[in-house]
C-alpha positions in Angstrom: -0.1 -0.1 0.2 2.6 2.6 0.9 4.8 1.9 -2.6 1.4 2.7 -4.3 1.5 6.0 -2.6 4.7 6.5 -3.3 4.6 5.7 -6.9 1.6 7.7 -7.4 3.4 10.6 -6.1 6.4 10.0 -7.8 4.0 10.1 -11.2 2.4 13.3 -10.0 5.5 14.9 -9.6 7.0 13.6 -12.6 3.7 15.2 -14.2 4.0 18.3 -12.4 0.9 17.7 -10.9 2.4 18.1 -7.5 4.8 20.0 -6.4 8.0 19.2 -4.0 8.1 21.5 -0.6 10.5 23.9 -0.8 12.5 25.0 2.5 12.6 28.5 1.9 9.3 29.4 0.2 8.7 32.8 2.0 11.8 34.5 -0.3 10.0 32.7 -3.4 6.7 34.0 -2.7 8.2 37.4 -2.3 9.7 37.7 -5.6 6.4 36.3 -7.4 4.6 39.3 -5.5 7.1 42.0 -6.4 8.8 42.3 -3.1 12.5 42.0 -3.8 14.7 40.5 -1.1 17.4 42.9 0.1 21.1 42.3 0.1 23.4 44.0 2.7 26.6 45.6 1.1 28.7 45.5 3.8 28.1 41.8 5.3 27.0 39.6 2.5 29.5 37.1 0.8 30.6 37.2 -2.7 27.8 34.1 -3.8 25.2 36.0 -1.9 25.6 39.3 -3.6 25.9 37.3 -7.0 22.9 35.6 -6.3 20.9 38.5 -5.0 21.9 41.4 -7.8 20.8 41.3 -11.4 23.7 41.3 -13.8 26.2 40.6 -11.4 28.2 37.3 -11.4 30.8 36.0 -9.2 33.6 37.8 -10.6 32.1 41.0 -10.4 30.8 40.4 -6.8 34.1 39.7 -5.7 35.3 43.2 -6.9 32.6 44.3 -4.8 33.9 42.5 -1.8 37.6 43.7 -2.5 36.2 47.3 -2.9 34.2 47.0 0.6 37.5 45.8 1.6 39.4 48.7 0.5 37.2 51.6 1.7 36.1 50.0 5.1 32.1 50.3 4.3 29.9 51.1 1.8 27.7 54.4 2.8 25.9 54.7 -0.6 24.8 52.8 -3.8 26.9 55.2 -5.7 30.2 53.9 -4.9 29.3 50.8 -6.8 30.1 52.8 -9.3 34.1 52.4 -8.9 33.7 49.0 -9.6 34.4 48.0 -13.2 31.5 46.9 -15.5 29.1 48.7 -13.2 27.3 51.5 -14.4 24.4 53.7 -13.7 21.8 51.1 -15.6 22.8 48.2 -13.4 22.8 50.2 -10.5 19.4 51.3 -10.9 18.1 47.7 -11.7 19.6 47.0 -8.0 19.2 50.2 -6.2 15.8 48.8 -4.5 17.9 45.6 -3.8 20.9 47.1 -1.6 21.2 47.8 2.3 23.7 49.1 4.2 
């Protein structure tokens, strides 16, 4: 009986009729509702920056970390313009996601 239930659940999942449980559904729900998650420039790791910011990969995230180490702490979003490859358009796309 248990095997039949397991088989039915697996079959439903394979056809997309049943979604697996997600540990962090709150952030997925926030993204769908338009509420953006924020990232703290002064405490985030390179991986967190790359995941949270649009147009920022690991290389650019590492450059952000290097700039943070150089200046001590970020105090304004505009300081990101000192990172090569970050311009006004990219800054505008991410402005609402950045905290200090």
